[in-house]
C-alpha positions in Angstrom: -61.0 50.6 19.5 -62.5 54.0 20.2 -65.0 55.8 18.0 -64.5 59.4 16.8 -67.2 62.1 16.5 -67.6 61.1 12.9 -68.2 57.4 13.8 -64.8 56.2 12.6 -63.1 53.5 14.6 -59.6 54.2 15.9 -57.3 51.8 17.6 -56.4 52.2 21.2 -53.0 53.8 21.6 -50.5 53.5 24.5 -47.5 55.8 24.8 -44.1 55.4 26.2 -40.6 56.7 25.9 -38.3 54.8 23.5 -35.3 52.8 24.8 -32.2 51.8 23.0 -33.8 48.5 22.1 -36.4 50.4 20.0 -33.8 52.1 17.7 -34.0 49.6 14.8 -37.8 49.5 14.7 -37.9 53.3 15.0 -35.5 53.8 12.0 -37.6 51.4 10.0 -40.8 53.2 10.8 -39.4 56.7 10.0 -37.9 55.6 6.8 -41.1 53.8 5.7 -43.0 57.0 6.2 -40.9 59.3 4.2 -38.7 57.5 1.7 -39.0 54.9 -0.9 -42.1 53.1 -2.4 -43.5 52.1 1.0 -43.9 55.8 1.9 -46.2 56.3 -1.0 -48.9 54.3 0.8 -49.4 57.4 3.0 -49.6 61.1 2.4 -46.4 62.1 4.3 -43.9 60.8 1.7 -40.9 62.9 0.8 -39.9 60.4 -2.0 -40.3 63.0 -4.7 -38.1 65.5 -2.8 -35.4 63.2 -1.2 -34.1 59.7 -1.7 -32.0 57.5 0.5 -32.7 56.8 4.1 -34.0 59.5 6.4 -32.3 58.1 9.6 -30.5 54.9 10.7 -30.7 52.9 13.9 -27.4 54.3 15.1 -28.6 57.9 14.8 -31.9 57.0 16.5 -29.9 55.4 19.3 -27.9 58.6 19.7 -31.1 60.6 20.0 -32.5 58.3 22.6 -29.3 58.8 24.7 -29.3 62.6 24.5 -30.2 64.5 27.6 -33.4 66.6 27.4 -34.6 64.4 24.5 -37.5 62.0 24.5 -38.6 59.8 21.6 -42.3 59.2 22.2 -43.7 56.0 20.9 -47.3 55.2 20.1 -48.3 51.6 20.1 -51.4 49.7 19.2 -51.7 46.1 20.3 -48.0 46.3 21.2 -47.1 47.2 17.6 -45.3 50.5 16.9 -47.6 52.8 14.8 -46.2 56.2 15.4 -43.3 58.2 17.0 -41.9 61.7 17.4 -38.9 63.3 18.9 -39.2 65.9 21.6 -36.2 68.0 22.5 -36.2 70.4 25.4 -34.6 73.7 24.5 -34.3 77.3 25.7 -37.0 78.4 23.3 -39.5 75.7 24.0 -39.6 72.1 22.8 -38.4 71.0 19.4 -40.8 68.5 17.7 -39.3 66.3 15.0 -39.1 62.9 13.4 -42.9 62.7 13.4 -43.9 59.4 11.8 -47.2 57.5 11.4 -47.1 54.1 9.8 -48.2 54.7 6.1 -51.0 52.1 6.2 -52.4 53.8 9.3 -52.3 57.4 7.9 -55.6 59.2 7.4 -57.3 57.6 10.4 -56.6 60.5 12.9 -53.6 58.8 14.6 -51.3 61.7 13.7 -53.6 64.2 15.3 -53.8 62.1 18.5 -50.0 61.6 18.7 -49.4 65.3 18.1 -51.8 66.2 20.9 -50.0 63.7 23.2 -46.6 65.1 22.2 -47.8 68.6 23.1 -49.2 67.4 26.4 -45.9 65.5 27.2 -43.7 68.6 26.5 -45.9 70.7 28.7 -46.0 68.1 31.5 -42.3 67.0 31.4 -40.6 70.3 30.9 -43.4 72.9 31.5 -42.8 74.0 27.9 -45.0 76.8 26.7 -44.0 76.6 23.0 -43.6 73.8 20.4 -41.2 74.4 17.5 -40.7 72.5 14.3 -39.0 72.7 10.9 -40.9 71.5 7.8 -39.6 71.4 4.2 -41.3 74.4 2.6 -42.3 72.4 -0.4 -44.5 70.3 1.8 -47.5 72.7 1.6 -50.1 70.0 2.4 -48.2 69.1 5.6 -47.8 72.7 6.6 -51.5 73.2 6.1 -52.2 70.1 8.3 -50.1 71.7 11.1 -51.8 75.1 10.6 -55.2 73.4 11.1 -53.8 72.2 14.5 -52.8 75.7 15.6 -49.3 76.0 14.3 -48.2 79.2 12.6 -45.2 80.2 10.5 -42.6 82.3 12.3 -41.4 83.6 8.9 -37.9 82.1 9.5 -36.4 79.8 6.9 -33.3 77.7 7.0 -31.4 76.4 4.0 -31.5 72.7 3.3 -28.2 71.1 4.3 -27.1 70.0 0.8 -24.2 67.7 0.8 -25.0 66.2 4.3 -25.9 62.6 3.5 -27.7 62.3 6.9 -30.6 64.3 5.4 -30.9 62.1 2.3 -30.2 62.8 -1.4 -32.1 65.9 -2.6 -34.0 65.4 -5.8 -34.3 69.2 -6.4 -32.2 72.3 -5.8 -34.7 74.6 -4.1 -35.3 72.8 -0.8 -35.5 74.8 2.5 -37.1 74.5 5.9 -39.7 76.8 7.4 -40.2 77.1 11.1 -43.7 76.6 12.7 -44.6 77.2 16.3 -47.6 76.8 18.6 -48.1 78.0 22.1 -48.9 75.2 24.5 -51.4 75.2 27.3 -49.7 75.0 30.8 -50.3 71.9 32.8 -51.3 72.6 36.4 
């Protein structure tokens, strides 16, 4: 355990890239953070916006195998507590599939994993920009990213209605907004 400036204890985290054997556990983590009743234990739930699964083990496995993609895992005492997808692109690194175990949310783990993801993108690929898409109705999540230096580009993208891979929309006005942050170069 480490202690924050506020005196709050935080678990030690270790980071590593996911392998194909992690696909099932990753799908379970991601779905538990965003969909269904288990997601309501944390504040990142999308259960009021979307139902159904967010991703399955096969799709996670395909991401792990993609060139220029890393799924970063955060573990505490060998237990998976968080993950994110980093995808190298022409316009910086895409950040997605960010998940922190619902019962561990609100303890600063997300902030630590996000910082590690930014560092990893800058170190691995010399990325100078992190990009992400967030559902525009997730105002509290957008505000969280803004407090960490992300800003809206003003670009929006329609939600892919009819594509079951994204879940079953519970409303008809969903869309994505793009957020970016300039990364510090790694010497």
